[in-house]
N, CA, C, O and the ligand as a Tripos MOL2 file, in Angstrom:
@<TRIPOS>MOLECULE
protein
  313   311    79     0     0
PROTEIN
NO_CHARGES

@<TRIPOS>ATOM
      1 N         121.3610   88.1320  129.0490 N.3       1 MET1
      2 CA        121.2380   88.1260  127.6080 C.3       1 MET1
      3 C         120.7620   86.7430  127.1640 C.2       1 MET1
      4 O         121.1160   85.7320  127.7710 O.2       1 MET1
      5 N         119.9690   86.7080  126.1150 N.am      2 ILE2
      6 CA        119.4120   85.4340  125.6430 C.3       2 ILE2
      7 C         120.4830   84.7960  124.7190 C.2       2 ILE2
      8 O         120.9410   85.4400  123.7750 O.2       2 ILE2
      9 N         120.8750   83.5480  124.9870 N.am      3 PRO3
     10 CA        121.8620   82.8990  124.1070 C.3       3 PRO3
     11 C         121.1300   82.4940  122.8270 C.2       3 PRO3
     12 O         120.0710   81.8710  122.8930 O.2       3 PRO3
     13 N         121.6800   82.8420  121.6750 N.am      4 ILE4
     14 CA        121.0940   82.5090  120.3900 C.3       4 ILE4
     15 C         122.2110   82.1190  119.4160 C.2       4 ILE4
     16 O         123.2810   82.7250  119.3850 O.2       4 ILE4
     17 N         121.9330   81.1410  118.6690 N.am      5 THR5
     18 CA        122.9450   80.7060  117.6590 C.3       5 THR5
     19 C         122.8370   81.5680  116.4220 C.2       5 THR5
     20 O         121.8680   82.3040  116.2410 O.2       5 THR5
     21 N         123.8270   81.4680  115.5870 N.am      6 LEU6
     22 CA        123.8910   82.2680  114.3810 C.3       6 LEU6
     23 C         122.7410   81.8940  113.4280 C.2       6 LEU6
     24 O         122.1340   82.7630  112.8030 O.2       6 LEU6
     25 N         122.4510   80.5690  113.3280 N.am      7 SER7
     26 CA        121.4100   80.1310  112.3920 C.3       7 SER7
     27 C         120.0180   80.6620  112.8120 C.2       7 SER7
     28 O         119.2140   81.0740  111.9760 O.2       7 SER7
     29 N         119.7670   80.6360  114.1380 N.am      8 TRP8
     30 CA        118.4860   81.1820  114.6280 C.3       8 TRP8
     31 C         118.4030   82.7000  114.4330 C.2       8 TRP8
     32 O         117.3350   83.2430  114.1510 O.2       8 TRP8
     33 N         119.5350   83.3680  114.5870 N.am      9 PHE9
     34 CA        119.6030   84.8030  114.3610 C.3       9 PHE9
     35 C         119.2700   85.1420  112.9270 C.2       9 PHE9
     36 O         118.5290   86.0910  112.6710 O.2       9 PHE9
     37 N         119.8160   84.3640  111.9660 N.am     10 VAL10
     38 CA        119.5580   84.5860  110.5540 C.3      10 VAL10
     39 C         118.0750   84.3020  110.2580 C.2      10 VAL10
     40 O         117.4250   85.0670  109.5460 O.2      10 VAL10
     41 N         117.5570   83.2190  110.8000 N.am     11 CYS11
     42 CA        116.1550   82.8870  110.5500 C.3      11 CYS11
     43 C         115.2170   83.9950  111.1300 C.2      11 CYS11
     44 O         114.2430   84.3930  110.4920 O.2      11 CYS11
     45 N         115.5370   84.4590  112.3210 N.am     12 PHE12
     46 CA        114.7480   85.4920  112.9410 C.3      12 PHE12
     47 C         114.8460   86.8100  112.1450 C.2      12 PHE12
     48 O         113.8410   87.4990  111.9710 O.2      12 PHE12
     49 N         116.0080   87.1490  111.6800 N.am     13 TYR13
     50 CA        116.1880   88.3780  110.8860 C.3      13 TYR13
     51 C         115.4580   88.2530  109.5860 C.2      13 TYR13
     52 O         114.7970   89.2090  109.1790 O.2      13 TYR13
     53 N         115.5340   87.1310  108.9040 N.am     14 LEU14
     54 CA        114.8260   86.9500  107.6070 C.3      14 LEU14
     55 C         113.3350   87.0240  107.8290 C.2      14 LEU14
     56 O         112.6390   87.6390  107.0210 O.2      14 LEU14
     57 N         112.7990   86.4170  108.9060 N.am     15 ALA15
     58 CA        111.4130   86.4200  109.1550 C.3      15 ALA15
     59 C         110.9040   87.8290  109.3860 C.2      15 ALA15
     60 O         109.8310   88.1890  108.9040 O.2      15 ALA15
     61 N         111.6820   88.6510  110.1380 N.am     16 LEU16
     62 CA        111.2900   90.0230  110.3800 C.3      16 LEU16
     63 C         111.3080   90.8230  109.1120 C.2      16 LEU16
     64 O         110.3920   91.6100  108.8700 O.2      16 LEU16
     65 N         112.3560   90.6440  108.2630 N.am     17 PHE17
     66 CA        112.4810   91.3460  107.0110 C.3      17 PHE17
     67 C         111.3090   90.9930  106.0830 C.2      17 PHE17
     68 O         110.6980   91.8850  105.4950 O.2      17 PHE17
     69 N         110.9990   89.7160  105.9520 N.am     18 LEU18
     70 CA        109.8980   89.3410  105.0430 C.3      18 LEU18
     71 C         108.5690   89.7810  105.5600 C.2      18 LEU18
     72 O         107.6940   90.1290  104.7670 O.2      18 LEU18
     73 N         108.3720   89.7830  106.8580 N.am     19 ALA19
     74 CA        107.1110   90.2960  107.4260 C.3      19 ALA19
     75 C         106.9610   91.7790  107.1240 C.2      19 ALA19
     76 O         105.8610   92.2300  106.8040 O.2      19 ALA19
     77 N         108.0330   92.5420  107.2160 N.am     20 GLY20
     78 CA        107.9870   93.9760  106.8340 C.3      20 GLY20
     79 C         107.6730   94.1850  105.4030 C.2      20 GLY20
     80 O         106.8840   95.0660  105.0590 O.2      20 GLY20
     81 N         108.2700   93.3960  104.5480 N.am     21 VAL21
     82 CA        107.9960   93.5150  103.1120 C.3      21 VAL21
     83 C         106.5580   93.1750  102.8430 C.2      21 VAL21
     84 O         105.9100   93.8860  102.0750 O.2      21 VAL21
     85 N         106.0230   92.1330  103.4270 N.am     22 LEU22
     86 CA        104.6420   91.7340  103.2650 C.3      22 LEU22
     87 C         103.6670   92.8200  103.7410 C.2      22 LEU22
     88 O         102.6730   93.0930  103.0670 O.2      22 LEU22
     89 N         103.9370   93.4280  104.8750 N.am     23 ILE23
     90 CA        103.0700   94.4550  105.4350 C.3      23 ILE23
     91 C         103.0770   95.7150  104.4770 C.2      23 ILE23
     92 O         102.0290   96.3100  104.2280 O.2      23 ILE23
     93 N         104.2620   96.0880  103.9640 N.am     24 LEU24
     94 CA        104.3270   97.2320  103.0090 C.3      24 LEU24
     95 C         103.5570   96.8640  101.7410 C.2      24 LEU24
     96 O         102.8200   97.6950  101.2090 O.2      24 LEU24
     97 N         103.7140   95.6340  101.2490 N.am     25 TRP25
     98 CA        103.0200   95.2120  100.0340 C.3      25 TRP25
     99 C         101.5210   95.2890  100.1720 C.2      25 TRP25
    100 O         100.8290   95.7940   99.2880 O.2      25 TRP25
    101 N         101.0190   94.7850  101.2870 N.am     26 ILE26
    102 CA         99.5410   94.8230  101.4830 C.3      26 ILE26
    103 C          99.0780   96.2650  101.6440 C.2      26 ILE26
    104 O          98.0080   96.6120  101.1440 O.2      26 ILE26
    105 N          99.8490   97.1240  102.3290 N.am     27 GLY27
    106 CA         99.4740   98.5050  102.4870 C.3      27 GLY27
    107 C          99.4040   99.2400  101.1630 C.2      27 GLY27
    108 O          98.4360   99.9530  100.8950 O.2      27 GLY27
    109 N         100.4250   99.0710  100.3330 N.am     28 TYR28
    110 CA        100.4010   99.7060   99.0170 C.3      28 TYR28
    111 C          99.3030   99.1600   98.1380 C.2      28 TYR28
    112 O          98.7480   99.9150   97.3390 O.2      28 TYR28
    113 N          98.9670   97.9320   98.2340 N.am     29 GLU29
    114 CA         97.8980   97.3300   97.4560 C.3      29 GLU29
    115 C          96.5290   97.9020   97.8580 C.2      29 GLU29
    116 O          95.6900   98.1680   96.9980 O.2      29 GLU29
    117 N          96.3090   98.0890   99.1670 N.am     30 ILE30
    118 CA         95.0750   98.7010   99.6130 C.3      30 ILE30
    119 C          94.9290  100.1280   99.1010 C.2      30 ILE30
    120 O          93.8590  100.5420   98.6570 O.2      30 ILE30
    121 N          96.0460  100.8780   99.1760 N.am     31 VAL31
    122 CA         95.9940  102.2630   98.6990 C.3      31 VAL31
    123 C          95.7710  102.2890   97.2050 C.2      31 VAL31
    124 O          95.0100  103.1420   96.7470 O.2      31 VAL31
    125 N          96.3900  101.3990   96.3840 N.am     32 ARG32
    126 CA         96.2430  101.3610   94.9750 C.3      32 ARG32
    127 C          94.8150  100.9950   94.5740 C.2      32 ARG32
    128 O          94.2550  101.5910   93.6550 O.2      32 ARG32
    129 N          94.2310  100.0220   95.2590 N.am     33 LYS33
    130 CA         92.8430   99.6440   94.9220 C.3      33 LYS33
    131 C          91.8630  100.7310   95.2700 C.2      33 LYS33
    132 O          90.8970  100.9650   94.5430 O.2      33 LYS33
    133 N          92.1110  101.4130   96.4040 N.am     34 ARG34
    134 CA         91.1830  102.5100   96.7510 C.3      34 ARG34
    135 C          91.2220  103.6200   95.6840 C.2      34 ARG34
    136 O          90.1920  104.1610   95.2810 O.2      34 ARG34
    137 N          92.4440  103.9340   95.2470 N.am     35 HIS35
    138 CA         92.5850  104.9710   94.2080 C.3      35 HIS35
    139 C          91.9880  104.5620   92.9240 C.2      35 HIS35
    140 O          91.3520  105.3780   92.2560 O.2      35 HIS35
    141 N          92.1690  103.2590   92.5170 N.am     36 ALA36
    142 CA         91.5570  102.7710   91.3070 C.3      36 ALA36
    143 C          90.0000  102.7760   91.3530 C.2      36 ALA36
    144 O          89.3440  103.0370   90.3440 O.2      36 ALA36
    145 N          89.4420  102.4870   92.5240 N.am     37 ASN37
    146 CA         88.0100  102.5670   92.7030 C.3      37 ASN37
    147 C          87.4640  103.9730   92.5500 C.2      37 ASN37
    148 O          86.3960  104.1660   91.9700 O.2      37 ASN37
    149 N          88.2010  104.9770   93.0760 N.am     38 ILE38
    150 CA         87.7760  106.3460   92.9130 C.3      38 ILE38
    151 C          87.8300  106.7510   91.4830 C.2      38 ILE38
    152 O          86.9080  107.4230   91.0210 O.2      38 ILE38
    153 N          88.8870  106.3750   90.7140 N.am     39 LEU39
    154 CA         89.0240  106.6940   89.3150 C.3      39 LEU39
    155 C          87.8520  106.0160   88.5160 C.2      39 LEU39
    156 O          87.2400  106.6280   87.6400 O.2      39 LEU39
    157 N          87.5820  104.7570   88.8550 N.am     40 ALA40
    158 CA         86.5440  103.9980   88.0870 C.3      40 ALA40
    159 C          85.1830  104.6260   88.3750 C.2      40 ALA40
    160 O          84.3330  104.6420   87.4850 O.2      40 ALA40
    161 N          84.9400  105.1450   89.5790 N.am     41 ARG41
    162 CA         83.6350  105.7170   89.8670 C.3      41 ARG41
    163 C          83.4580  107.0230   89.1220 C.2      41 ARG41
    164 O          82.3300  107.3600   88.7620 O.2      41 ARG41
    165 N          84.5270  107.7780   88.8720 N.am     42 ASN42
    166 CA         84.4020  109.0590   88.1790 C.3      42 ASN42
    167 C          84.2680  108.8870   86.6630 C.2      42 ASN42
    168 O          83.8790  109.8330   85.9770 O.2      42 ASN42
    169 N          84.5780  107.7170   86.1310 N.am     43 ARG43
    170 CA         84.4980  107.5240   84.6860 C.3      43 ARG43
    171 C          83.0890  107.0440   84.3150 C.2      43 ARG43
    172 O          82.5940  106.0700   84.8830 O.2      43 ARG43
    173 N          82.4590  107.7180   83.3810 N.am     44 VAL44
    174 CA         81.0980  107.4340   82.9640 C.3      44 VAL44
    175 C          81.0550  107.1170   81.5000 C.2      44 VAL44
    176 O          81.7270  107.7720   80.7040 O.2      44 VAL44
    177 N          80.2880  106.1350   81.1290 N.am     45 PHE45
    178 CA         80.1160  105.7400   79.7280 C.3      45 PHE45
    179 C          78.7120  106.0600   79.3060 C.2      45 PHE45
    180 O          77.7460  105.6090   79.9200 O.2      45 PHE45
    181 N          78.5970  106.8710   78.2160 N.am     46 CYS46
    182 CA         77.2620  107.2200   77.7040 C.3      46 CYS46
    183 C          76.7090  106.1110   76.8570 C.2      46 CYS46
    184 O          77.3400  105.7130   75.8780 O.2      46 CYS46
    185 N          75.5530  105.6010   77.2010 N.am     47 ARG47
    186 CA         74.9580  104.4750   76.4660 C.3      47 ARG47
    187 C          74.2990  104.9210   75.1700 C.2      47 ARG47
    188 O          73.9690  104.0890   74.3250 O.2      47 ARG47
    189 N          74.0980  106.2590   74.9980 N.am     48 ILE48
    190 CA         73.4540  106.7140   73.7420 C.3      48 ILE48
    191 C          74.4680  106.9980   72.6780 C.2      48 ILE48
    192 O          74.3390  106.4960   71.5610 O.2      48 ILE48
    193 N          75.4780  107.7870   72.9810 N.am     49 CYS49
    194 CA         76.4310  108.1770   71.9190 C.3      49 CYS49
    195 C          77.7830  107.4260   72.0550 C.2      49 CYS49
    196 O          78.6360  107.5220   71.1730 O.2      49 CYS49
    197 N          77.9640  106.6980   73.1380 N.am     50 GLY50
    198 CA         79.1580  105.9080   73.3010 C.3      50 GLY50
    199 C          80.4020  106.6340   73.7940 C.2      50 GLY50
    200 O          81.4770  106.0390   73.8720 O.2      50 GLY50
    201 N          80.2650  107.9200   74.1300 N.am     51 SER51
    202 CA         81.4030  108.6550   74.5940 C.3      51 SER51
    203 C          81.7080  108.3420   76.0650 C.2      51 SER51
    204 O          80.8360  107.9490   76.8410 O.2      51 SER51
    205 N          82.9550  108.5300   76.4010 N.am     52 ARG52
    206 CA         83.3720  108.3600   77.8050 C.3      52 ARG52
    207 C          83.8000  109.6730   78.3590 C.2      52 ARG52
    208 O          84.5030  110.4160   77.6750 O.2      52 ARG52
    209 N          83.4150  110.0040   79.5650 N.am     53 TYR53
    210 CA         83.8370  111.2470   80.1660 C.3      53 TYR53
    211 C          83.9270  111.0660   81.6820 C.2      53 TYR53
    212 O          83.4010  110.1090   82.2500 O.2      53 TYR53
    213 N          84.6110  112.0180   82.3110 N.am     54 ASN54
    214 CA         84.8540  111.9530   83.7450 C.3      54 ASN54
    215 C          83.9440  112.9740   84.4360 C.2      54 ASN54
    216 O          83.7870  114.0910   83.9420 O.2      54 ASN54
    217 N          83.3750  112.6230   85.5120 N.am     55 ASP55
    218 CA         82.5330  113.5000   86.2790 C.3      55 ASP55
    219 C          82.8630  113.2570   87.7590 C.2      55 ASP55
    220 O          82.7420  112.1390   88.2590 O.2      55 ASP55
    221 N          83.2850  114.3370   88.4520 N.am     56 ILE56
    222 CA         83.6720  114.2040   89.8380 C.3      56 ILE56
    223 C          82.5600  114.5640   90.8320 C.2      56 ILE56
    224 O          82.7560  114.5300   92.0470 O.2      56 ILE56
    225 N          81.3590  114.9180   90.2680 N.am     57 SER57
    226 CA         80.2900  115.2340   91.1960 C.3      57 SER57
    227 C          79.7630  113.9920   91.8960 C.2      57 SER57
    228 O          80.1230  112.8810   91.5090 O.2      57 SER57
    229 N          78.9510  114.1380   92.8800 N.am     58 SER58
    230 CA         78.4410  112.9840   93.6040 C.3      58 SER58
    231 C          77.0710  112.5870   93.1750 C.2      58 SER58
    232 O          76.4540  111.7220   93.7980 O.2      58 SER58
    233 N          76.5630  113.2010   92.1110 N.am     59 ALA59
    234 CA         75.2210  112.8380   91.6050 C.3      59 ALA59
    235 C          75.2240  111.4930   90.9050 C.2      59 ALA59
    236 O          76.2290  111.1060   90.3090 O.2      59 ALA59
    237 N          74.0970  110.7660   90.9720 N.am     60 ASP60
    238 CA         74.0040  109.4870   90.3330 C.3      60 ASP60
    239 C          73.4710  109.5880   88.9090 C.2      60 ASP60
    240 O          73.7050  108.6790   88.1120 O.2      60 ASP60
    241 N          72.7600  110.6660   88.5590 N.am     61 ILE61
    242 CA         72.2580  110.8850   87.1920 C.3      61 ILE61
    243 C          73.1100  112.0300   86.6280 C.2      61 ILE61
    244 O          73.1910  113.1140   87.2050 O.2      61 ILE61
    245 N          73.7280  111.7560   85.5050 N.am     62 LEU62
    246 CA         74.6360  112.7170   84.9200 C.3      62 LEU62
    247 C          74.2490  113.0860   83.4920 C.2      62 LEU62
    248 O          73.6660  112.2650   82.7840 O.2      62 LEU62
    249 N          74.5640  114.3110   83.0540 N.am     63 HIS63
    250 CA         74.3240  114.7430   81.7090 C.3      63 HIS63
    251 C          75.5430  114.4570   80.8340 C.2      63 HIS63
    252 O          76.6570  114.8210   81.2100 O.2      63 HIS63
    253 N          75.3620  113.8090   79.6690 N.am     64 CYS64
    254 CA         76.4840  113.6290   78.7430 C.3      64 CYS64
    255 C          76.8760  114.9610   78.1470 C.2      64 CYS64
    256 O          75.9920  115.6930   77.7030 O.2      64 CYS64
    257 N          78.1710  115.3270   78.1080 N.am     65 PRO65
    258 CA         78.5690  116.6130   77.5270 C.3      65 PRO65
    259 C          78.4470  116.6270   76.0070 C.2      65 PRO65
    260 O          78.4620  117.7010   75.4060 O.2      65 PRO65
    261 N          78.3290  115.4810   75.3800 N.am     66 VAL66
    262 CA         78.2820  115.3680   73.9030 C.3      66 VAL66
    263 C          76.8490  115.4390   73.4050 C.2      66 VAL66
    264 O          76.5070  116.2700   72.5640 O.2      66 VAL66
    265 N          75.9830  114.5160   73.9590 N.am     67 CYS67
    266 CA         74.5920  114.4260   73.4520 C.3      67 CYS67
    267 C          73.5380  114.9240   74.4150 C.2      67 CYS67
    268 O          72.3530  114.9500   74.0810 O.2      67 CYS67
    269 N          73.9670  115.3350   75.6520 N.am     68 GLU68
    270 CA         73.0620  115.8880   76.6640 C.3      68 GLU68
    271 C          72.0340  114.8840   77.1460 C.2      68 GLU68
    272 O          71.0390  115.2890   77.7470 O.2      68 GLU68
    273 N          72.2230  113.6000   76.9140 N.am     69 SER69
    274 CA         71.3470  112.6090   77.4730 C.3      69 SER69
    275 C          71.6880  112.2970   78.8980 C.2      69 SER69
    276 O          72.8010  112.5490   79.3610 O.2      69 SER69
    277 N          70.7000  111.7330   79.6070 N.am     70 LEU70
    278 CA         70.9370  111.4170   81.0430 C.3      70 LEU70
    279 C          71.5500  110.0390   81.1340 C.2      70 LEU70
    280 O          71.0930  109.1100   80.4680 O.2      70 LEU70
    281 N          72.6160  109.8900   81.9780 N.am     71 ASN71
    282 CA         73.2510  108.5880   82.1910 C.3      71 ASN71
    283 C          73.2940  108.3200   83.6800 C.2      71 ASN71
    284 O          73.4460  109.2110   84.5150 O.2      71 ASN71
    285 N          73.1510  107.0360   83.9590 N.am     72 GLU72
    286 CA         73.1920  106.6470   85.3830 C.3      72 GLU72
    287 C          74.6430  106.1700   85.6730 C.2      72 GLU72
    288 O          75.2650  105.4370   84.9040 O.2      72 GLU72
    289 N          75.1280  106.6440   86.8400 N.am     73 ARG73
    290 CA         76.4940  106.1950   87.1910 C.3      73 ARG73
    291 C          76.4420  104.7410   87.6240 C.2      73 ARG73
    292 O          75.6560  104.3680   88.4950 O.2      73 ARG73
    293 N          77.2910  103.9200   87.0040 N.am     74 THR74
    294 CA         77.2720  102.5190   87.3130 C.3      74 THR74
    295 C          78.3210  102.2660   88.4470 C.2      74 THR74
    296 O          79.3780  102.8960   88.4630 O.2      74 THR74
    297 N          78.0280  101.3930   89.3310 N.am     75 THR75
    298 CA         78.9580  101.0420   90.4020 C.3      75 THR75
    299 C          79.5660   99.6930   90.2000 C.2      75 THR75
    300 O          80.2660   99.2000   91.0850 O.2      75 THR75
    301 N          79.3250   99.0580   89.0490 N.am     76 SER76
    302 CA         79.9630   97.7450   88.8040 C.3      76 SER76
    303 C          81.4600   97.8900   88.6850 C.2      76 SER76
    304 O          81.9470   98.8700   88.1220 O.2      76 SER76
    305 N          82.1880   96.9400   89.2020 N.am     77 LYS77
    306 CA         83.6390   96.9140   89.1500 C.3      77 LYS77
    307 C          84.0420   96.0530   87.9640 C.2      77 LYS77
    308 O          83.7120   94.8670   87.9220 O.2      77 LYS77
    309 N          84.7450   96.6260   87.0060 N.am     78 GLU78
    310 CA         85.1620   95.9360   85.7880 C.3      78 GLU78
    311 C          86.6180   95.6470   85.8330 C.2      78 GLU78
    312 O          87.1610   95.0670   84.8930 O.2      78 GLU78
    313 ZN         76.2460  110.8880   75.0700 Zn       79 ZN79
@<TRIPOS>BOND
     1     1     2 1
     2     2     3 1
     3     3     4 2
     4     3     5 am
     5     5     6 1
     6     6     7 1
     7     7     8 2
     8     7     9 am
     9     9    10 1
    10    10    11 1
    11    11    12 2
    12    11    13 am
    13    13    14 1
    14    14    15 1
    15    15    16 2
    16    15    17 am
    17    17    18 1
    18    18    19 1
    19    19    20 2
    20    19    21 am
    21    21    22 1
    22    22    23 1
    23    23    24 2
    24    23    25 am
    25    25    26 1
    26    26    27 1
    27    27    28 2
    28    27    29 am
    29    29    30 1
    30    30    31 1
    31    31    32 2
    32    31    33 am
    33    33    34 1
    34    34    35 1
    35    35    36 2
    36    35    37 am
    37    37    38 1
    38    38    39 1
    39    39    40 2
    40    39    41 am
    41    41    42 1
    42    42    43 1
    43    43    44 2
    44    43    45 am
    45    45    46 1
    46    46    47 1
    47    47    48 2
    48    47    49 am
    49    49    50 1
    50    50    51 1
    51    51    52 2
    52    51    53 am
    53    53    54 1
    54    54    55 1
    55    55    56 2
    56    55    57 am
    57    57    58 1
    58    58    59 1
    59    59    60 2
    60    59    61 am
    61    61    62 1
    62    62    63 1
    63    63    64 2
    64    63    65 am
    65    65    66 1
    66    66    67 1
    67    67    68 2
    68    67    69 am
    69    69    70 1
    70    70    71 1
    71    71    72 2
    72    71    73 am
    73    73    74 1
    74    74    75 1
    75    75    76 2
    76    75    77 am
    77    77    78 1
    78    78    79 1
    79    79    80 2
    80    79    81 am
    81    81    82 1
    82    82    83 1
    83    83    84 2
    84    83    85 am
    85    85    86 1
    86    86    87 1
    87    87    88 2
    88    87    89 am
    89    89    90 1
    90    90    91 1
    91    91    92 2
    92    91    93 am
    93    93    94 1
    94    94    95 1
    95    95    96 2
    96    95    97 am
    97    97    98 1
    98    98    99 1
    99    99   100 2
   100    99   101 am
   101   101   102 1
   102   102   103 1
   103   103   104 2
   104   103   105 am
   105   105   106 1
   106   106   107 1
   107   107   108 2
   108   107   109 am
   109   109   110 1
   110   110   111 1
   111   111   112 2
   112   111   113 am
   113   113   114 1
   114   114   115 1
   115   115   116 2
   116   115   117 am
   117   117   118 1
   118   118   119 1
   119   119   120 2
   120   119   121 am
   121   121   122 1
   122   122   123 1
   123   123   124 2
   124   123   125 am
   125   125   126 1
   126   126   127 1
   127   127   128 2
   128   127   129 am
   129   129   130 1
   130   130   131 1
   131   131   132 2
   132   131   133 am
   133   133   134 1
   134   134   135 1
   135   135   136 2
   136   135   137 am
   137   137   138 1
   138   138   139 1
   139   139   140 2
   140   139   141 am
   141   141   142 1
   142   142   143 1
   143   143   144 2
   144   143   145 am
   145   145   146 1
   146   146   147 1
   147   147   148 2
   148   147   149 am
   149   149   150 1
   150   150   151 1
   151   151   152 2
   152   151   153 am
   153   153   154 1
   154   154   155 1
   155   155   156 2
   156   155   157 am
   157   157   158 1
   158   158   159 1
   159   159   160 2
   160   159   161 am
   161   161   162 1
   162   162   163 1
   163   163   164 2
   164   163   165 am
   165   165   166 1
   166   166   167 1
   167   167   168 2
   168   167   169 am
   169   169   170 1
   170   170   171 1
   171   171   172 2
   172   171   173 am
   173   173   174 1
   174   174   175 1
   175   175   176 2
   176   175   177 am
   177   177   178 1
   178   178   179 1
   179   179   180 2
   180   179   181 am
   181   181   182 1
   182   182   183 1
   183   183   184 2
   184   183   185 am
   185   185   186 1
   186   186   187 1
   187   187   188 2
   188   187   189 am
   189   189   190 1
   190   190   191 1
   191   191   192 2
   192   191   193 am
   193   193   194 1
   194   194   195 1
   195   195   196 2
   196   195   197 am
   197   197   198 1
   198   198   199 1
   199   199   200 2
   200   199   201 am
   201   201   202 1
   202   202   203 1
   203   203   204 2
   204   203   205 am
   205   205   206 1
   206   206   207 1
   207   207   208 2
   208   207   209 am
   209   209   210 1
   210   210   211 1
   211   211   212 2
   212   211   213 am
   213   213   214 1
   214   214   215 1
   215   215   216 2
   216   215   217 am
   217   217   218 1
   218   218   219 1
   219   219   220 2
   220   219   221 am
   221   221   222 1
   222   222   223 1
   223   223   224 2
   224   223   225 am
   225   225   226 1
   226   226   227 1
   227   227   228 2
   228   227   229 am
   229   229   230 1
   230   230   231 1
   231   231   232 2
   232   231   233 am
   233   233   234 1
   234   234   235 1
   235   235   236 2
   236   235   237 am
   237   237   238 1
   238   238   239 1
   239   239   240 2
   240   239   241 am
   241   241   242 1
   242   242   243 1
   243   243   244 2
   244   243   245 am
   245   245   246 1
   246   246   247 1
   247   247   248 2
   248   247   249 am
   249   249   250 1
   250   250   251 1
   251   251   252 2
   252   251   253 am
   253   253   254 1
   254   254   255 1
   255   255   256 2
   256   255   257 am
   257   257   258 1
   258   258   259 1
   259   259   260 2
   260   259   261 am
   261   261   262 1
   262   262   263 1
   263   263   264 2
   264   263   265 am
   265   265   266 1
   266   266   267 1
   267   267   268 2
   268   267   269 am
   269   269   270 1
   270   270   271 1
   271   271   272 2
   272   271   273 am
   273   273   274 1
   274   274   275 1
   275   275   276 2
   276   275   277 am
   277   277   278 1
   278   278   279 1
   279   279   280 2
   280   279   281 am
   281   281   282 1
   282   282   283 1
   283   283   284 2
   284   283   285 am
   285   285   286 1
   286   286   287 1
   287   287   288 2
   288   287   289 am
   289   289   290 1
   290   290   291 1
   291   291   292 2
   292   291   293 am
   293   293   294 1
   294   294   295 1
   295   295   296 2
   296   295   297 am
   297   297   298 1
   298   298   299 1
   299   299   300 2
   300   299   301 am
   301   301   302 1
   302   302   303 1
   303   303   304 2
   304   303   305 am
   305   305   306 1
   306   306   307 1
   307   307   308 2
   308   307   309 am
   309   309   310 1
   310   310   311 1
   311   311   312 2
@<TRIPOS>SUBSTRUCTURE
     1 MET1         2 RESIDUE 1 A MET
     2 ILE2         6 RESIDUE 1 A ILE
     3 PRO3        10 RESIDUE 1 A PRO
     4 ILE4        14 RESIDUE 1 A ILE
     5 THR5        18 RESIDUE 1 A THR
     6 LEU6        22 RESIDUE 1 A LEU
     7 SER7        26 RESIDUE 1 A SER
     8 TRP8        30 RESIDUE 1 A TRP
     9 PHE9        34 RESIDUE 1 A PHE
    10 VAL10       38 RESIDUE 1 A VAL
    11 CYS11       42 RESIDUE 1 A CYS
    12 PHE12       46 RESIDUE 1 A PHE
    13 TYR13       50 RESIDUE 1 A TYR
    14 LEU14       54 RESIDUE 1 A LEU
    15 ALA15       58 RESIDUE 1 A ALA
    16 LEU16       62 RESIDUE 1 A LEU
    17 PHE17       66 RESIDUE 1 A PHE
    18 LEU18       70 RESIDUE 1 A LEU
    19 ALA19       74 RESIDUE 1 A ALA
    20 GLY20       78 RESIDUE 1 A GLY
    21 VAL21       82 RESIDUE 1 A VAL
    22 LEU22       86 RESIDUE 1 A LEU
    23 ILE23       90 RESIDUE 1 A ILE
    24 LEU24       94 RESIDUE 1 A LEU
    25 TRP25       98 RESIDUE 1 A TRP
    26 ILE26      102 RESIDUE 1 A ILE
    27 GLY27      106 RESIDUE 1 A GLY
    28 TYR28      110 RESIDUE 1 A TYR
    29 GLU29      114 RESIDUE 1 A GLU
    30 ILE30      118 RESIDUE 1 A ILE
    31 VAL31      122 RESIDUE 1 A VAL
    32 ARG32      126 RESIDUE 1 A ARG
    33 LYS33      130 RESIDUE 1 A LYS
    34 ARG34      134 RESIDUE 1 A ARG
    35 HIS35      138 RESIDUE 1 A HIS
    36 ALA36      142 RESIDUE 1 A ALA
    37 ASN37      146 RESIDUE 1 A ASN
    38 ILE38      150 RESIDUE 1 A ILE
    39 LEU39      154 RESIDUE 1 A LEU
    40 ALA40      158 RESIDUE 1 A ALA
    41 ARG41      162 RESIDUE 1 A ARG
    42 ASN42      166 RESIDUE 1 A ASN
    43 ARG43      170 RESIDUE 1 A ARG
    44 VAL44      174 RESIDUE 1 A VAL
    45 PHE45      178 RESIDUE 1 A PHE
    46 CYS46      182 RESIDUE 1 A CYS
    47 ARG47      186 RESIDUE 1 A ARG
    48 ILE48      190 RESIDUE 1 A ILE
    49 CYS49      194 RESIDUE 1 A CYS
    50 GLY50      198 RESIDUE 1 A GLY
    51 SER51      202 RESIDUE 1 A SER
    52 ARG52      206 RESIDUE 1 A ARG
    53 TYR53      210 RESIDUE 1 A TYR
    54 ASN54      214 RESIDUE 1 A ASN
    55 ASP55      218 RESIDUE 1 A ASP
    56 ILE56      222 RESIDUE 1 A ILE
    57 SER57      226 RESIDUE 1 A SER
    58 SER58      230 RESIDUE 1 A SER
    59 ALA59      234 RESIDUE 1 A ALA
    60 ASP60      238 RESIDUE 1 A ASP
    61 ILE61      242 RESIDUE 1 A ILE
    62 LEU62      246 RESIDUE 1 A LEU
    63 HIS63      250 RESIDUE 1 A HIS
    64 CYS64      254 RESIDUE 1 A CYS
    65 PRO65      258 RESIDUE 1 A PRO
    66 VAL66      262 RESIDUE 1 A VAL
    67 CYS67      266 RESIDUE 1 A CYS
    68 GLU68      270 RESIDUE 1 A GLU
    69 SER69      274 RESIDUE 1 A SER
    70 LEU70      278 RESIDUE 1 A LEU
    71 ASN71      282 RESIDUE 1 A ASN
    72 GLU72      286 RESIDUE 1 A GLU
    73 ARG73      290 RESIDUE 1 A ARG
    74 THR74      294 RESIDUE 1 A THR
    75 THR75      298 RESIDUE 1 A THR
    76 SER76      302 RESIDUE 1 A SER
    77 LYS77      306 RESIDUE 1 A LYS
    78 GLU78      310 RESIDUE 1 A GLU
    79 ZN79       313 GROUP 0 **** ****
C-alpha cells in the first residue's frame, strides 16, 4: 500500500472533485452552445416587413409567411 498523509489525501481528493466539476461544466456548455446554434439557425428575420419566424427546413432561401418575400438565411452569430 502507498503511504499517504492526510493532507495529501485531501489535496488529491479535492483535485479529483474539481476536475470532475470542470469536465461536467465544459460538457454542459458544449451541449448548450450547440442547442443555441440550432435555435439561432432556425430563426429568420424578414428584411421587408420586419417579422420574425422560425423555419426548420434546410433551404437557404425562405418565403416570409407574412409578406411572401424571399429571405436569405443568415449564418451570422449574434
Ligand atoms: Zn416579410
